[in-house]
One Martini backbone bead per residue (centre of mass of N, CA, C, O) as a GRO file, in nm:
protein
  291
    1MET     BB    1  -5.327  -0.252  15.352
    2PRO     BB    2  -5.388  -0.529  15.211
    3ARG     BB    3  -5.176  -0.728  14.987
    4LEU     BB    4  -5.115  -0.871  14.659
    5PRO     BB    5  -4.967  -1.052  14.438
    6ILE     BB    6  -4.971  -0.999  14.070
    7PHE     BB    7  -5.040  -1.168  13.752
    8THR     BB    8  -5.023  -1.136  13.386
    9VAL     BB    9  -5.085  -1.406  13.153
   10ASP     BB   10  -5.012  -1.528  12.824
   11ALA     BB   11  -5.146  -1.810  12.709
   12PHE     BB   12  -5.057  -1.967  12.426
   13SER     BB   13  -4.808  -1.755  12.407
   14SER     BB   14  -4.495  -1.563  12.299
   15GLN     BB   15  -4.683  -1.306  12.309
   16PRO     BB   16  -4.835  -1.031  12.351
   17PHE     BB   17  -5.180  -1.003  12.306
   18SER     BB   18  -5.234  -1.321  12.322
   19GLY     BB   19  -5.419  -1.569  12.370
   20ASN     BB   20  -5.473  -1.638  12.733
   21PRO     BB   21  -5.564  -1.456  12.990
   22ALA     BB   22  -5.418  -1.459  13.327
   23ALA     BB   23  -5.437  -1.468  13.669
   24VAL     BB   24  -5.176  -1.460  13.935
   25VAL     BB   25  -5.176  -1.568  14.279
   26PRO     BB   26  -4.954  -1.558  14.520
   27LEU     BB   27  -4.928  -1.770  14.822
   28THR     BB   28  -4.836  -1.822  15.181
   29GLN     BB   29  -5.144  -1.832  15.259
   30GLU     BB   30  -5.447  -1.858  15.336
   31LEU     BB   31  -5.758  -1.774  15.160
   32ASP     BB   32  -6.043  -1.658  15.148
   33THR     BB   33  -6.290  -1.745  14.915
   34SER     BB   34  -6.428  -1.463  14.894
   35ILE     BB   35  -6.175  -1.310  14.806
   36MET     BB   36  -6.108  -1.468  14.557
   37GLN     BB   37  -6.362  -1.388  14.407
   38LYS     BB   38  -6.337  -1.081  14.416
   39VAL     BB   39  -6.078  -1.068  14.260
   40ALA     BB   40  -6.187  -1.213  14.004
   41THR     BB   41  -6.402  -0.995  13.952
   42GLU     BB   42  -6.208  -0.764  13.919
   43MET     BB   43  -6.033  -0.887  13.676
   44ASN     BB   44  -6.216  -1.008  13.450
   45LEU     BB   45  -6.122  -1.287  13.379
   46SER     BB   46  -6.165  -1.599  13.303
   47GLU     BB   47  -5.902  -1.643  13.508
   48THR     BB   48  -5.808  -1.703  13.848
   49ALA     BB   49  -5.514  -1.783  14.020
   50TYR     BB   50  -5.418  -1.991  14.309
   51VAL     BB   51  -5.092  -2.015  14.477
   52ARG     BB   52  -4.939  -2.270  14.702
   53PRO     BB   53  -4.727  -2.385  14.906
   54LEU     BB   54  -4.662  -2.722  15.077
   55ASP     BB   55  -4.317  -2.813  15.100
   56ALA     BB   56  -4.184  -2.523  15.192
   57GLY     BB   57  -3.936  -2.308  15.319
   58GLY     BB   58  -3.807  -2.023  15.410
   59ASP     BB   59  -3.748  -1.726  15.232
   60ASN     BB   60  -3.795  -1.911  14.946
   61PRO     BB   61  -4.035  -2.138  14.859
   62TRP     BB   62  -4.027  -2.114  14.535
   63ALA     BB   63  -3.745  -2.242  14.477
   64SER     BB   64  -3.807  -2.560  14.620
   65CYS     BB   65  -4.085  -2.612  14.556
   66SER     BB   66  -4.309  -2.904  14.426
   67ARG     BB   67  -4.579  -2.828  14.588
   68TYR     BB   68  -4.918  -2.721  14.512
   69SER     BB   69  -5.180  -2.518  14.546
   70LEU     BB   70  -5.475  -2.501  14.312
   71ARG     BB   71  -5.701  -2.235  14.207
   72TRP     BB   72  -6.009  -2.154  14.016
   73PHE     BB   73  -6.150  -1.841  13.886
   74THR     BB   74  -6.407  -1.686  13.787
   75PRO     BB   75  -6.612  -1.407  13.806
   76ILE     BB   76  -6.845  -1.624  13.959
   77LYS     BB   77  -6.662  -1.900  13.990
   78GLU     BB   78  -6.553  -2.205  14.069
   79ILE     BB   79  -6.338  -2.450  13.924
   80PRO     BB   80  -6.198  -2.774  13.833
   81LEU     BB   81  -6.063  -2.671  13.543
   82CYS     BB   82  -5.753  -2.499  13.413
   83GLY     BB   83  -5.517  -2.471  13.162
   84HIS     BB   84  -5.411  -2.179  13.120
   85ALA     BB   85  -5.378  -2.106  13.430
   86THR     BB   86  -5.165  -2.332  13.473
   87LEU     BB   87  -4.957  -2.238  13.268
   88ALA     BB   88  -4.929  -1.952  13.404
   89THR     BB   89  -4.841  -2.045  13.679
   90ALA     BB   90  -4.584  -2.192  13.598
   91HIS     BB   91  -4.450  -1.960  13.460
   92VAL     BB   92  -4.416  -1.791  13.721
   93ILE     BB   93  -4.248  -1.986  13.877
   94PHE     BB   94  -4.012  -2.023  13.667
   95ASN     BB   95  -3.988  -1.685  13.590
   96ASN     BB   96  -4.066  -1.498  13.872
   97LEU     BB   97  -3.998  -1.691  14.157
   98GLY     BB   98  -3.719  -1.883  14.139
   99HIS     BB   99  -3.730  -2.159  14.030
  100SER     BB  100  -3.496  -2.441  14.018
  101GLY     BB  101  -3.671  -2.623  13.847
  102GLY     BB  102  -3.870  -2.832  13.592
  103GLN     BB  103  -4.094  -2.934  13.820
  104VAL     BB  104  -4.450  -2.966  13.911
  105GLU     BB  105  -4.714  -2.974  14.155
  106PHE     BB  106  -5.077  -2.992  14.161
  107GLU     BB  107  -5.337  -2.938  14.383
  108THR     BB  108  -5.675  -3.027  14.295
  109LEU     BB  109  -6.004  -3.088  14.193
  110SER     BB  110  -5.848  -3.286  13.961
  111GLY     BB  111  -5.595  -3.337  14.112
  112THR     BB  112  -5.291  -3.425  14.008
  113LEU     BB  113  -5.068  -3.193  13.843
  114THR     BB  114  -4.816  -3.211  13.601
  115VAL     BB  115  -4.540  -2.983  13.538
  116ARG     BB  116  -4.317  -2.888  13.261
  117LYS     BB  117  -4.027  -2.827  13.105
  118ASP     BB  118  -3.980  -2.766  12.726
  119GLY     BB  119  -3.809  -2.524  12.686
  120ASP     BB  120  -4.052  -2.293  12.563
  121GLN     BB  121  -4.236  -2.509  12.697
  122ILE     BB  122  -4.541  -2.624  12.858
  123VAL     BB  123  -4.626  -2.918  13.030
  124MET     BB  124  -4.936  -3.094  13.077
  125ASP     BB  125  -5.079  -3.329  13.303
  126PHE     BB  126  -5.391  -3.462  13.210
  127PRO     BB  127  -5.691  -3.561  13.202
  128ASN     BB  128  -5.905  -3.771  13.035
  129ASN     BB  129  -6.213  -3.613  12.886
  130GLU     BB  130  -6.432  -3.796  12.751
  131ALA     BB  131  -6.674  -3.805  12.535
  132THR     BB  132  -7.025  -3.891  12.513
  133SER     BB  133  -7.314  -3.998  12.446
  134LEU     BB  134  -7.640  -3.932  12.412
  135THR     BB  135  -7.936  -3.945  12.508
  136ASP     BB  136  -8.245  -3.884  12.390
  137GLU     BB  137  -8.318  -3.707  12.634
  138GLU     BB  138  -8.063  -3.521  12.621
  139ALA     BB  139  -8.102  -3.421  12.323
  140GLN     BB  140  -8.363  -3.284  12.367
  141ARG     BB  141  -8.285  -3.087  12.601
  142LEU     BB  142  -8.016  -2.969  12.443
  143LYS     BB  143  -8.113  -2.849  12.163
  144PRO     BB  144  -8.151  -2.536  12.234
  145LEU     BB  145  -7.837  -2.499  12.291
  146VAL     BB  146  -7.730  -2.574  12.012
  147ILE     BB  147  -7.896  -2.365  11.849
  148ALA     BB  148  -7.777  -2.108  11.992
  149THR     BB  149  -7.478  -2.174  11.920
  150CYS     BB  150  -7.499  -2.234  11.587
  151SER     BB  151  -7.683  -2.061  11.407
  152GLY     BB  152  -7.785  -2.282  11.168
  153MET     BB  153  -7.575  -2.487  11.173
  154THR     BB  154  -7.464  -2.790  11.086
  155VAL     BB  155  -7.481  -3.092  11.262
  156GLN     BB  156  -7.302  -3.406  11.323
  157GLU     BB  157  -7.214  -3.403  11.647
  158VAL     BB  158  -7.303  -3.494  11.988
  159LEU     BB  159  -7.140  -3.450  12.307
  160LEU     BB  160  -7.048  -3.550  12.653
  161CYS     BB  161  -6.873  -3.412  12.933
  162ARG     BB  162  -6.941  -3.494  13.255
  163THR     BB  163  -6.703  -3.396  13.427
  164LEU     BB  164  -6.719  -3.076  13.294
  165LYS     BB  165  -6.981  -2.999  13.138
  166TYR     BB  166  -6.917  -3.053  12.815
  167LEU     BB  167  -7.009  -2.966  12.506
  168LEU     BB  168  -6.965  -3.154  12.192
  169VAL     BB  169  -6.953  -2.981  11.868
  170ARG     BB  170  -6.987  -3.111  11.545
  171LEU     BB  171  -6.961  -2.997  11.253
  172ASP     BB  172  -6.998  -3.008  10.946
  173ASP     BB  173  -6.761  -3.080  10.689
  174CYS     BB  174  -6.830  -2.820  10.518
  175TYR     BB  175  -6.680  -2.669  10.715
  176SER     BB  176  -6.461  -2.428  10.817
  177SER     BB  177  -6.259  -2.227  10.992
  178LYS     BB  178  -6.394  -1.968  10.897
  179ASP     BB  179  -6.680  -2.045  10.970
  180LEU     BB  180  -6.618  -2.062  11.278
  181GLU     BB  181  -6.525  -1.767  11.316
  182GLU     BB  182  -6.823  -1.662  11.219
  183LEU     BB  183  -6.958  -1.744  11.462
  184LEU     BB  184  -7.283  -1.637  11.637
  185PRO     BB  185  -7.386  -1.666  11.920
  186ASP     BB  186  -7.655  -1.694  12.154
  187PHE     BB  187  -7.598  -1.610  12.478
  188SER     BB  188  -7.871  -1.567  12.595
  189GLY     BB  189  -7.998  -1.826  12.477
  190MET     BB  190  -7.808  -2.021  12.629
  191LYS     BB  191  -7.912  -1.943  12.910
  192ARG     BB  192  -8.217  -2.012  12.853
  193ALA     BB  193  -8.182  -2.320  12.758
  194HIS     BB  194  -7.991  -2.364  13.029
  195ASP     BB  195  -7.913  -2.435  13.395
  196GLY     BB  196  -7.635  -2.627  13.431
  197SER     BB  197  -7.678  -2.927  13.521
  198GLN     BB  198  -7.514  -3.049  13.257
  199VAL     BB  199  -7.421  -2.763  13.126
  200MET     BB  200  -7.144  -2.496  13.095
  201ALA     BB  201  -7.024  -2.570  12.811
  202VAL     BB  202  -6.919  -2.505  12.463
  203ILE     BB  203  -6.787  -2.704  12.195
  204VAL     BB  204  -6.658  -2.616  11.876
  205THR     BB  205  -6.592  -2.823  11.573
  206VAL     BB  206  -6.334  -2.882  11.322
  207PRO     BB  207  -6.153  -2.996  11.090
  208GLY     BB  208  -5.859  -2.955  10.900
  209LYS     BB  209  -5.809  -3.140  10.679
  210LYS     BB  210  -5.590  -2.971  10.448
  211ASP     BB  211  -5.437  -2.875  10.668
  212LEU     BB  212  -5.083  -2.826  10.754
  213LEU     BB  213  -5.095  -2.746  11.080
  214TYR     BB  214  -5.395  -2.864  11.154
  215HIS     BB  215  -5.628  -3.100  11.276
  216ALA     BB  216  -5.799  -2.881  11.450
  217PHE     BB  217  -6.078  -2.679  11.543
  218SER     BB  218  -6.199  -2.417  11.778
  219ARG     BB  219  -6.452  -2.326  12.028
  220PHE     BB  220  -6.547  -2.140  12.341
  221PHE     BB  221  -6.843  -2.152  12.540
  222ALA     BB  222  -6.932  -1.971  12.882
  223PRO     BB  223  -7.196  -1.801  13.008
  224LEU     BB  224  -7.238  -1.964  13.286
  225TYR     BB  225  -6.934  -1.853  13.382
  226GLY     BB  226  -6.915  -1.549  13.252
  227VAL     BB  227  -6.791  -1.654  12.953
  228ASP     BB  228  -6.867  -1.637  12.643
  229GLU     BB  229  -6.544  -1.635  12.544
  230ASP     BB  230  -6.265  -1.840  12.518
  231PRO     BB  231  -5.965  -1.831  12.364
  232VAL     BB  232  -5.785  -2.056  12.535
  233THR     BB  233  -5.866  -2.406  12.626
  234GLY     BB  234  -5.727  -2.653  12.791
  235SER     BB  235  -5.967  -2.847  12.883
  236ALA     BB  236  -6.093  -2.883  12.609
  237HIS     BB  237  -5.841  -3.061  12.512
  238THR     BB  238  -5.935  -3.314  12.703
  239VAL     BB  239  -6.164  -3.360  12.477
  240LEU     BB  240  -6.048  -3.320  12.190
  241GLY     BB  241  -5.817  -3.517  12.176
  242PRO     BB  242  -5.969  -3.787  12.202
  243TYR     BB  243  -6.164  -3.740  11.956
  244TRP     BB  244  -5.929  -3.688  11.727
  245ALA     BB  245  -5.755  -3.923  11.769
  246LYS     BB  246  -5.968  -4.133  11.687
  247HIS     BB  247  -6.054  -3.998  11.403
  248LEU     BB  248  -5.723  -3.963  11.306
  249ASN     BB  249  -5.520  -4.173  11.404
  250THR     BB  250  -5.373  -4.013  11.661
  251ASN     BB  251  -5.144  -3.888  11.938
  252SER     BB  252  -5.066  -3.627  11.769
  253LEU     BB  253  -5.156  -3.276  11.814
  254THR     BB  254  -5.250  -2.977  11.629
  255MET     BB  255  -5.424  -2.699  11.771
  256ARG     BB  256  -5.692  -2.453  11.705
  257GLN     BB  257  -5.804  -2.170  11.855
  258CYS     BB  258  -6.031  -1.952  11.776
  259GLY     BB  259  -6.036  -1.599  11.717
  260GLN     BB  260  -5.923  -1.294  11.810
  261ARG     BB  261  -5.680  -1.436  11.945
  262GLY     BB  262  -5.591  -1.717  12.017
  263GLY     BB  263  -5.435  -2.060  11.970
  264ASP     BB  264  -5.193  -2.313  12.042
  265VAL     BB  265  -5.230  -2.681  12.088
  266ARG     BB  266  -5.052  -2.941  12.215
  267VAL     BB  267  -5.127  -3.295  12.174
  268ARG     BB  268  -5.088  -3.593  12.391
  269MET     BB  269  -5.142  -3.912  12.415
  270ARG     BB  270  -5.146  -4.120  12.739
  271GLY     BB  271  -5.320  -4.337  12.692
  272ALA     BB  272  -5.649  -4.353  12.855
  273ASP     BB  273  -5.603  -4.116  13.095
  274ARG     BB  274  -5.396  -3.915  12.948
  275VAL     BB  275  -5.289  -3.560  12.877
  276ASP     BB  276  -5.088  -3.356  12.686
  277LEU     BB  277  -5.017  -3.010  12.729
  278ALA     BB  278  -4.885  -2.743  12.506
  279GLY     BB  279  -4.710  -2.427  12.576
  280PRO     BB  280  -4.673  -2.108  12.589
  281ALA     BB  281  -4.558  -1.794  12.773
  282THR     BB  282  -4.645  -1.446  12.891
  283THR     BB  283  -4.556  -1.170  13.072
  284VAL     BB  284  -4.747  -0.849  13.109
  285LEU     BB  285  -4.798  -0.834  13.450
  286GLN     BB  286  -4.680  -0.658  13.756
  287GLY     BB  287  -4.808  -0.658  14.101
  288HIS     BB  288  -5.080  -0.527  14.306
  289ILE     BB  289  -5.352  -0.607  14.534
  290ASN     BB  290  -5.607  -0.457  14.705
  291PHE     BB  291  -5.829  -0.542  15.023
   0.00000   0.00000   0.00000
């Protein structure tokens, strides 16, 4: 029976059982997309990543290869960008597969992503996915989705990242991170409210205000991707970073994604087009999957 190596990694965490878990499947040859999706469905994590060397040979291509193909799948579909599964993949290459360097490049649906080691942190060079204002028609169409997500909490601003189809909802500044943690979205209502044509996920955020550790807090809900809530979402911070950098007048931010597991993401703006996301990761499982 054919089988594949597989790892489970907790991203944006230096210890097991926190942060955001992702499955990583190293490949040495192409795999049919339908099998990729079946494995991701079987793993039932928010994302399963498939990585394959592009420019190295020999007995151990992982040791010297610097360019890789990388794809991400939720339990129900392939997605264009995933931060925590990218971090998890780089962690596996650097720590489990014997890579001898400190930097790799991933060819993805979102272009080339450069990832490097920085001490115990992994730094990812991602595109800036800035959210923009809604038209009056969009605001009206997406209002039921906002209501289902925010469960009666007052909203200060709603923006849309059209590249990723992420809705960015800033709650009124009267709310704290504790209020955000207690938010209970109506996930069934979210799926009824919108068909995914314009929005596939919702980011809800509040400022850190007087918090000494964090510039802002967030949560990420994606029932249309088959993931009611994602614990720590790297791609969401390519939207949150530009937003809070502008409002707080700083290019370096430390942000906390709340929730039962949660995790910290360091964000650094690099010009108008790129965002560095940084965090640790830890391997919690290594084995094989049969198919």
